[in-house]
C-alpha positions as CSV (number, residue, x, y, z in Angstrom):
1,M,27.0,-29.4,4.4
2,G,26.9,-25.7,3.5
3,L,25.3,-23.0,5.6
4,N,22.4,-22.7,3.3
5,D,21.6,-26.4,3.8
6,Q,21.9,-26.1,7.5
7,W,19.5,-23.2,7.8
8,M,17.1,-24.9,5.3
9,Q,16.9,-28.0,7.4
10,R,16.3,-26.1,10.5
11,D,13.6,-24.1,8.7
12,L,11.7,-27.0,7.3
13,K,11.5,-28.6,10.8
14,V,9.5,-25.7,12.2
15,L,8.2,-23.2,9.6
16,W,5.0,-23.3,7.5
17,H,5.7,-20.8,4.7
18,P,3.0,-18.5,3.2
19,C,1.6,-19.1,-0.3
20,T,3.5,-22.4,-0.6
21,Q,2.9,-26.1,-1.1
22,M,5.5,-27.2,1.4
23,K,5.9,-30.6,-0.3
24,D,7.6,-28.6,-3.2
25,H,10.6,-28.2,-1.0
26,E,11.4,-31.9,-1.2
27,Q,12.8,-30.9,-4.6
28,L,12.9,-27.1,-4.7
29,P,15.5,-25.5,-2.6
30,L,14.5,-23.0,0.1
31,I,16.8,-20.0,0.0
32,P,17.8,-18.6,3.4
33,I,18.8,-15.0,3.1
34,R,21.5,-13.5,5.3
35,R,21.5,-9.9,4.2
36,G,20.3,-7.4,1.7
37,E,21.7,-4.3,0.1
38,G,20.1,-2.2,-2.7
39,V,18.4,-4.6,-5.2
40,W,20.5,-7.5,-4.0
41,L,19.7,-10.3,-1.5
42,E,22.5,-12.6,-0.3
43,D,22.2,-16.1,1.0
44,F,24.3,-17.8,3.7
45,D,26.6,-19.3,1.0
46,G,27.3,-15.9,-0.4
47,K,25.3,-16.1,-3.6
48,R,23.4,-12.9,-4.6
49,Y,19.9,-12.6,-6.1
50,L,18.6,-9.5,-7.8
51,D,15.2,-8.9,-6.2
52,A,13.1,-8.3,-9.4
53,V,9.8,-8.5,-7.5
54,S,10.6,-6.1,-4.6
55,S,10.1,-8.9,-2.1
56,W,6.4,-9.2,-2.8
57,W,6.0,-5.7,-4.2
58,V,7.0,-3.8,-1.1
59,N,10.6,-2.7,-1.4
60,V,10.9,0.5,-3.5
61,F,14.2,2.0,-2.4
62,G,16.4,-1.1,-1.9
63,H,17.3,-3.3,1.0
64,A,19.2,-1.7,3.9
65,N,18.5,1.8,2.6
66,P,20.7,4.1,4.8
67,R,18.1,6.9,5.1
68,I,15.3,4.6,6.1
69,N,17.6,2.7,8.4
70,Q,18.7,5.8,10.2
71,R,15.1,7.1,10.7
72,I,14.1,3.8,12.3
73,K,17.2,3.8,14.5
74,D,16.5,7.3,15.7
75,Q,12.9,6.4,16.5
76,V,13.6,3.2,18.4
77,D,15.5,5.2,21.0
78,Q,12.5,7.5,21.5
79,L,9.3,5.5,21.3
80,E,8.9,2.0,19.9
81,H,5.1,1.7,20.4
82,V,2.1,3.2,22.1
83,I,-1.6,2.4,22.0
84,L,-3.3,4.7,19.4
85,A,-6.7,4.7,21.2
86,G,-6.7,7.8,23.4
87,F,-3.0,8.5,22.7
88,S,-1.0,9.7,19.8
89,H,2.6,10.4,18.8
90,Q,4.6,12.6,16.5
91,P,5.4,10.2,13.7
92,V,1.8,9.2,13.1
93,I,0.6,12.8,13.2
94,E,3.3,13.9,10.7
95,L,2.6,10.9,8.4
96,S,-1.1,11.6,8.4
97,E,-0.6,15.2,7.5
98,R,1.7,14.3,4.7
99,L,-0.6,11.6,3.3
100,V,-3.6,14.0,3.3
101,A,-1.5,16.6,1.6
102,M,-0.2,14.3,-1.2
103,T,-3.3,12.3,-2.0
104,P,-6.2,13.7,-4.1
105,A,-8.0,16.7,-2.5
106,G,-10.8,15.7,-0.2
107,L,-9.2,12.6,1.4
108,D,-8.9,14.3,4.8
109,R,-8.9,11.5,7.3
110,V,-6.5,8.6,7.8
111,F,-7.3,5.4,9.6
112,Y,-4.4,3.0,10.1
113,A,-4.2,-0.8,9.9
114,D,-1.4,-3.4,9.9
115,N,-1.3,-4.7,6.3
116,G,-3.1,-4.7,3.0
117,S,-5.8,-7.3,3.8
118,S,-6.7,-5.6,7.1
119,C,-6.8,-2.2,5.3
120,I,-9.4,-3.6,2.8
121,E,-11.4,-4.9,5.8
122,V,-11.4,-1.3,7.2
123,A,-12.6,0.2,4.0
124,L,-15.4,-2.4,3.5
125,K,-16.6,-2.1,7.1
126,M,-16.4,1.7,7.1
127,S,-18.4,1.9,3.9
128,F,-21.1,-0.6,5.2
129,H,-21.2,1.2,8.6
130,Y,-21.6,4.6,6.9
131,W,-24.8,3.6,5.2
132,Q,-26.1,2.1,8.5
133,N,-25.4,5.4,10.3
134,I,-27.1,7.6,7.8
135,G,-30.3,5.5,7.6
136,K,-29.8,3.4,4.5
137,P,-29.3,-0.1,5.9
138,A,-30.2,-1.8,2.6
139,K,-26.9,-0.7,1.1
140,K,-24.7,-3.6,2.1
141,R,-23.4,-5.4,-1.0
142,F,-20.1,-4.9,-2.8
143,V,-19.3,-4.8,-6.5
144,T,-16.0,-6.2,-7.6
145,L,-14.2,-7.0,-10.9
146,T,-13.6,-10.5,-12.1
147,N,-9.9,-11.6,-11.8
148,S,-9.5,-9.2,-8.8
149,Y,-7.4,-9.7,-5.7
150,H,-7.8,-7.8,-2.4
151,G,-6.2,-9.9,0.3
152,E,-6.5,-13.1,2.3
153,T,-9.0,-12.3,5.2
154,I,-12.6,-13.3,4.8
155,A,-14.1,-10.0,3.5
156,A,-11.1,-9.3,1.4
157,M,-11.3,-12.7,-0.2
158,S,-15.0,-12.1,-0.8
159,V,-14.4,-9.2,-3.0
160,G,-11.6,-11.0,-4.8
161,D,-11.9,-13.4,-7.8
162,V,-8.7,-15.4,-8.2
163,P,-10.0,-18.9,-7.8
164,L,-6.7,-20.2,-6.5
165,F,-7.2,-18.2,-3.4
166,T,-11.0,-18.2,-3.0
167,E,-12.4,-21.5,-4.3
168,T,-11.7,-23.6,-1.2
169,Y,-13.4,-21.0,1.1
170,K,-16.5,-20.2,-1.0
171,A,-18.8,-21.3,1.8
172,L,-17.3,-18.6,4.1
173,L,-17.5,-15.7,1.7
174,L,-19.9,-12.7,1.4
175,D,-22.3,-12.5,-1.5
176,T,-20.9,-10.0,-3.9
177,L,-21.7,-8.7,-7.4
178,K,-19.0,-9.5,-9.9
179,V,-18.6,-7.5,-13.1
180,P,-16.3,-8.4,-16.0
181,S,-12.8,-6.9,-15.7
182,P,-11.7,-4.4,-18.4
183,D,-8.6,-6.5,-18.7
184,C,-7.0,-5.3,-22.0
185,Y,-5.3,-8.7,-22.6
186,L,-8.7,-9.9,-23.6
187,R,-9.5,-7.2,-26.0
188,P,-10.5,-8.1,-29.6
189,E,-7.8,-8.0,-32.3
190,G,-7.2,-4.5,-33.5
191,M,-9.0,-2.8,-30.6
192,G,-7.2,-0.2,-28.4
193,W,-7.0,-0.2,-24.6
194,E,-9.3,2.8,-24.2
195,E,-12.0,1.5,-26.5
196,H,-12.0,-1.9,-24.8
197,S,-12.1,-0.4,-21.3
198,R,-15.0,1.9,-22.4
199,N,-16.9,-1.1,-23.9
200,L,-16.5,-3.2,-20.7
201,F,-17.8,-0.4,-18.5
202,A,-21.3,-0.9,-19.9
203,V,-21.8,-4.0,-17.7
204,M,-20.7,-2.0,-14.6
205,E,-23.1,0.8,-15.6
206,Q,-26.0,-1.7,-15.9
207,T,-25.1,-3.3,-12.6
208,L,-25.1,0.0,-10.7
209,A,-28.3,1.1,-12.4
210,E,-30.1,-2.1,-11.4
211,H,-28.8,-2.6,-7.9
212,H,-27.5,0.7,-6.5
213,E,-30.1,0.8,-3.8
214,T,-28.5,-2.3,-2.2
215,I,-24.9,-1.5,-3.1
216,S,-22.5,-0.1,-0.5
217,A,-19.4,0.3,-2.6
218,V,-17.5,-0.7,-5.7
219,I,-13.9,-1.9,-5.0
220,I,-11.2,-2.1,-7.7
221,E,-7.5,-2.4,-8.2
222,P,-6.9,0.7,-10.4
223,L,-5.0,0.1,-13.7
224,I,-3.3,-3.2,-12.7
225,Q,-4.8,-6.4,-11.4
226,G,-1.7,-7.7,-9.7
227,A,-2.2,-11.2,-8.3
228,G,-4.7,-11.8,-11.2
229,G,-1.7,-12.0,-13.5
230,M,-0.6,-8.3,-13.9
231,R,-3.6,-7.7,-16.2
232,M,-3.9,-4.0,-17.1
233,Y,-6.5,-1.6,-18.4
234,H,-7.0,2.1,-19.4
235,P,-7.6,5.0,-16.9
236,V,-10.8,5.9,-18.7
237,Y,-12.5,3.1,-16.8
238,L,-11.6,4.8,-13.5
239,K,-13.1,8.1,-14.7
240,L,-16.3,6.5,-15.9
241,L,-16.6,4.5,-12.7
242,R,-16.2,7.6,-10.5
243,E,-19.0,9.4,-12.5
244,A,-21.3,6.4,-12.2
245,C,-20.7,6.0,-8.4
246,D,-21.6,9.7,-8.0
247,R,-24.8,9.2,-10.1
248,Y,-25.9,6.2,-8.2
249,D,-24.8,7.2,-4.7
250,V,-22.3,4.4,-4.2
251,H,-18.9,4.5,-2.6
252,L,-15.7,3.9,-4.7
253,I,-12.9,2.0,-3.0
254,H,-9.5,2.1,-4.6
255,D,-7.2,-0.7,-3.5
256,E,-3.8,0.9,-4.3
257,I,-1.9,-1.4,-1.9
258,A,0.2,-2.8,-4.7
259,V,0.1,0.1,-7.2
260,G,0.4,3.1,-4.9
261,F,3.6,5.1,-4.5
262,G,4.8,5.4,-8.0
263,R,4.4,1.9,-9.4
264,T,2.0,3.0,-12.3
265,G,4.0,6.0,-13.3
266,T,2.2,8.5,-11.0
267,M,2.3,8.6,-7.3
268,F,-1.2,7.1,-7.1
269,A,-3.0,5.4,-9.9
270,C,-6.1,7.4,-9.5
271,E,-4.2,10.5,-10.6
272,Q,-4.1,9.2,-14.1
273,A,-7.9,9.6,-14.3
274,G,-8.0,12.8,-12.4
275,I,-10.4,11.4,-9.8
276,R,-10.7,10.9,-6.0
277,P,-12.1,7.7,-4.6
278,D,-14.1,7.7,-1.4
279,F,-11.6,5.3,0.2
280,L,-7.9,5.0,-0.8
281,C,-6.2,1.9,0.6
282,L,-2.4,2.1,0.9
283,S,0.3,-0.3,2.2
284,K,3.3,-2.3,0.8
285,A,5.6,0.5,-0.4
286,L,4.3,2.9,2.3
287,T,7.2,2.1,4.6
288,G,9.7,1.4,1.8
289,G,9.2,-2.3,2.3
290,Y,10.5,-2.2,5.9
291,L,7.7,-2.7,8.3
292,P,4.0,-3.6,8.1
293,L,1.7,-0.6,8.0
294,A,-1.4,0.3,6.1
295,A,-3.5,3.5,5.7
296,C,-7.1,3.9,4.7
297,L,-7.8,7.5,3.7
298,T,-11.4,8.7,3.4
299,T,-13.4,11.9,3.3
300,D,-14.7,14.2,6.0
301,K,-18.2,13.3,4.9
302,V,-17.6,9.7,5.8
303,Y,-15.9,10.7,9.1
304,Q,-18.8,13.0,10.1
305,A,-21.3,10.1,9.8
306,F,-19.5,8.4,12.7
307,Y,-18.9,11.6,14.8
308,D,-21.5,11.7,17.6
309,D,-22.1,11.1,21.4
310,Y,-20.9,7.7,22.4
311,P,-24.3,6.3,23.5
312,T,-25.5,6.6,19.9
313,L,-23.1,3.7,19.2
314,R,-22.2,5.3,15.8
315,A,-18.4,5.1,16.5
316,F,-16.1,3.0,14.2
317,L,-14.6,0.6,16.8
318,H,-12.3,-1.3,14.5
319,S,-8.8,-1.6,15.9
320,H,-5.4,-3.4,15.7
321,S,-2.9,-3.7,18.5
322,Y,-0.1,-2.2,16.4
323,T,-2.1,0.5,14.7
324,G,0.0,3.4,13.7
325,N,3.2,1.9,15.1
326,P,5.9,4.7,15.6
327,L,8.7,2.6,14.0
328,A,6.6,1.9,10.9
329,C,5.5,5.5,10.7
330,A,9.1,6.6,10.9
331,A,10.0,4.3,8.1
332,A,7.1,5.7,6.1
333,L,8.2,9.3,6.7
334,A,11.7,8.5,5.5
335,T,10.2,6.8,2.4
336,L,8.2,9.9,1.6
337,D,11.3,12.1,2.1
338,I,13.1,10.0,-0.6
339,F,10.2,10.4,-3.0
340,E,10.4,14.2,-2.6
341,Q,14.2,14.7,-2.4
342,D,15.1,12.3,-5.3
343,N,12.4,13.3,-7.7
344,V,11.6,9.6,-8.0
345,I,8.5,9.7,-10.2
346,E,10.4,11.6,-12.9
347,A,13.5,9.3,-12.6
348,N,11.4,6.2,-13.0
349,K,10.3,7.3,-16.5
350,A,13.8,6.4,-17.8
351,L,13.8,3.1,-16.0
352,A,10.4,2.2,-17.3
353,T,11.5,3.0,-20.9
354,R,14.6,0.7,-20.3
355,M,12.3,-2.1,-19.1
356,A,10.3,-1.8,-22.3
357,S,13.3,-1.7,-24.7
358,A,15.1,-4.5,-22.8
359,T,12.2,-6.9,-23.3
360,A,10.9,-5.7,-26.7
361,H,12.5,-8.6,-28.5
362,L,10.3,-11.1,-26.7
363,A,7.3,-9.8,-28.7
364,D,8.6,-12.1,-31.5
365,H,8.9,-15.1,-29.3
366,A,6.7,-18.0,-30.5
367,H,5.2,-18.5,-27.0
368,V,4.8,-14.9,-25.8
369,A,1.3,-13.5,-26.4
370,E,1.9,-10.1,-25.0
371,I,4.3,-7.8,-23.2
372,R,2.3,-5.2,-21.3
373,Q,3.5,-2.4,-19.1
374,T,2.2,0.3,-16.9
375,G,4.9,2.4,-15.4
376,M,7.4,0.3,-13.3
377,A,5.3,-2.9,-13.8
378,L,6.0,-5.1,-16.8
379,A,4.5,-8.5,-17.6
380,I,5.3,-11.1,-20.2
381,E,2.5,-13.6,-20.9
382,M,3.7,-17.1,-22.0
383,V,1.1,-19.1,-24.0
384,Q,0.8,-22.5,-25.7
385,D,-0.4,-20.9,-28.9
386,K,0.5,-17.3,-29.8
387,A,-2.2,-16.9,-32.5
388,T,-5.1,-18.0,-30.3
389,K,-3.6,-17.0,-26.9
390,A,-4.4,-20.5,-25.7
391,A,-2.9,-20.9,-22.2
392,Y,-0.7,-23.7,-21.0
393,P,-2.4,-26.1,-18.7
394,W,-1.6,-24.7,-15.3
395,Q,-0.6,-28.1,-14.0
396,E,2.5,-27.9,-16.3
397,R,3.9,-25.1,-14.0
398,R,5.8,-23.4,-16.8
399,G,6.4,-20.3,-14.7
400,L,8.1,-22.4,-12.1
401,K,10.8,-23.3,-14.7
402,V,11.5,-19.6,-15.2
403,F,11.7,-19.2,-11.4
404,E,14.2,-22.1,-11.1
405,H,16.4,-20.9,-13.9
406,A,16.5,-17.3,-12.5
407,L,17.7,-18.6,-9.2
408,T,20.7,-20.3,-10.9
409,R,21.5,-17.0,-12.6
410,G,21.2,-14.9,-9.5
411,A,17.7,-13.4,-9.8
412,L,14.4,-13.6,-8.0
413,L,11.7,-13.8,-10.5
414,R,8.4,-15.3,-9.2
415,P,6.0,-15.7,-12.1
416,L,2.2,-15.6,-11.6
417,G,1.4,-18.9,-13.3
418,S,2.7,-18.4,-16.9
419,V,3.1,-14.6,-16.4
420,V,6.7,-13.5,-15.9
421,Y,6.8,-10.0,-14.5
422,F,9.2,-7.3,-13.4
423,L,8.3,-5.2,-10.4
424,P,11.7,-4.0,-9.2
425,P,12.8,-1.5,-6.6
426,Y,13.2,2.0,-8.0
427,V,16.9,2.0,-7.3
428,I,17.6,-0.6,-10.0
429,T,20.1,0.5,-12.7
430,P,19.6,0.2,-16.5
431,E,22.3,-2.5,-16.6
432,Q,20.5,-4.5,-14.0
433,I,17.3,-4.2,-16.0
434,D,19.2,-5.6,-19.0
435,F,20.4,-8.5,-16.8
436,L,16.8,-9.3,-15.7
437,A,15.6,-9.2,-19.3
438,E,18.4,-11.6,-20.3
439,V,17.6,-14.0,-17.5
440,A,13.8,-13.9,-18.2
441,S,14.5,-14.5,-21.9
442,E,16.6,-17.6,-21.1
443,G,14.0,-18.8,-18.6
444,I,11.1,-18.4,-21.1
445,D,13.1,-20.3,-23.7
446,I,13.6,-23.1,-21.3
447,A,10.0,-23.1,-20.0
448,T,8.5,-23.2,-23.5
449,R,11.0,-25.4,-25.2
450,D,9.7,-28.9,-24.3
451,S,6.3,-30.5,-24.2
452,V,5.1,-31.6,-20.8
453,S,2.8,-34.5,-20.1
454,V,0.7,-33.8,-17.0
455,A,-2.6,-35.5,-16.1
456,V,-5.4,-33.0,-15.8
457,P,-8.3,-34.2,-13.6
458,A,-11.6,-33.2,-15.1
459,N,-12.9,-31.6,-11.8
460,F,-9.9,-29.2,-11.4
461,H,-10.6,-25.5,-11.7
462,P,-9.2,-24.3,-15.1
463,D,-7.9,-21.1,-13.6
464,F,-5.7,-22.5,-10.8
465,R,-1.9,-21.8,-11.2
466,D,1.2,-21.2,-9.2
467,P,0.5,-18.2,-6.9
468,G,3.4,-15.9,-7.6
């Protein structure tokens, strides 16, 4: 028995893995990883896998990055953790100063959380509480886009709309207003991204006009709806939404947990519309993919609504034990240094172009409806019928076949249902991009080659799929 098998057996006796039907591992091997370096992960048998999904969209500068490693090592000898209520420390102060300086002007206050979901909870609670503090208690509902994803905690799920993650828990969720996504995959034949995004905004405008007196905030994933299948839309929607939120006195929350820090081609997606949200949620790449940390940036106007004598009970008393952890802040500071020193945003332009050219041939594939790209995120949509964009029944798990093939070839591709996507670390080389495109092409051929007979119960939700 090899080392992989030994570790897999030990794992399956005690672990319950996230986002997983554990019964799958009766047939599907679990891959125990021993080490990582750059874009590569290595298992206990010595096989390497190119991490094409940045280990769930977090790792931007490669595994075991020496600059981030050293910053954490230096910090651990100084201060590993301290309570952030009533105390502070150098890394969190420096990180806050840099985040305020690099994000759109007016985002002057930073509140820390532990991960993306908890960061969304902070933004939602802070927006709701703001309106209570200024005497507008009726403003307590949230507007969200269809096909959106904002996390796995209760409020975060409430403002999401991917049935796979929310359907079971509907009885627990908040009442929200859902507006059609400007998803450009759904645009009519011959219509451009901007026109479609403008057209879809009409429903948002109507919703705000009718309900603004009871709306606390609109929350969106700017430009890319990640867990919803890497669906993308035009920046004009962000601009129109900012203008409407100003008109109707409604907060705008940008969930840039997945797309922040260069993924869309600019440091932050909101830059492409030239706007500033009222709340900017950041996590994932913030620490280079090393340690859990999230930051919710907001305005001084919001901050001042909570600033008062304690007996007024206006304070925002949300907290997490590891808020602003010094080790995570040190990793984040090293990550920001790399962005500045290596001119990453500019360098990524060539890599994004290579991703496009390496996959361009798939546009002619009989079962590929679309190849879409925003910056360093590229998605390939497999379909049953190219002309009508008819999707494969999700029970056929076509994307899983791509995943399995990629493992045999030494790549980690984790499709979202029938959407194969690249979201690689920024240290990937052009040759490694070509390798990924080759593996994906082979996997798509295999996944779409044969008919699959799967019973489809009538009461199953049509939009379920493999989670990605």
